[in-house]
N, C-alpha and C positions, 0 to 999 in steps of 0.2 A: 461496808457501811455504819457501821459505828454508832448504829442507833440514830441519827438526824435522817432519813427520810419523812417526809410529810404528808407524801401521796408518791405512788409510786402508778405509771398508768401504761398501760395495754395497750396493744395495738394486736386485734383480734384478726388482723386479715396477712397480716406478716406472715409470707412462711419460711418454714426456715425448710433445708435441706436435707435429705437423714446423714448427708455426709459432713453437717457440721455441728457433729455432734456437741465439742467441748462448746461453741455457743449456746446446742442448748439446753444441756445441764448449767452453767453457768447460768442462765436464766432464769432458770427452776427453780437455784439457789435465789438466785436475789428476789425471786416470788415466796419462793419458804421462808426466808427470814422477813419479809415484810408480814406475811400470815401469823409469823408467831409473833410479832409487836404490835402486833395490831393496828399495825395501819393501815391509812384510808389505799385503796387502792380504787383504779379508775378505770376499765376493758372499756376503747373505742373497735366497736361492731363497723363502722362504715370508713373508716381512713385509707385510705390507700396505702398499696405493700408496698412501697419503697421509701416508706414514712419509718423509722425505729421501730424495730420489736415491745422496746422495755424506756422508757422514761421517766427520771426519778426527779421529783419535787423538791429539795434538800431546808434542810437550812443549821 
């Protein structure tokens, strides 16, 4: 991440299976880092579940 995230977009409709623990932990890590750096976080509630769970706008 290197302090380059401007916006973090989270798709709340994306479902991660319990067997995908590594992906779940990685996403939580990115969210935690963004929160710690006070980056802008946008939660999309009405997007299709097949869209990416997390996207980032970087600079």
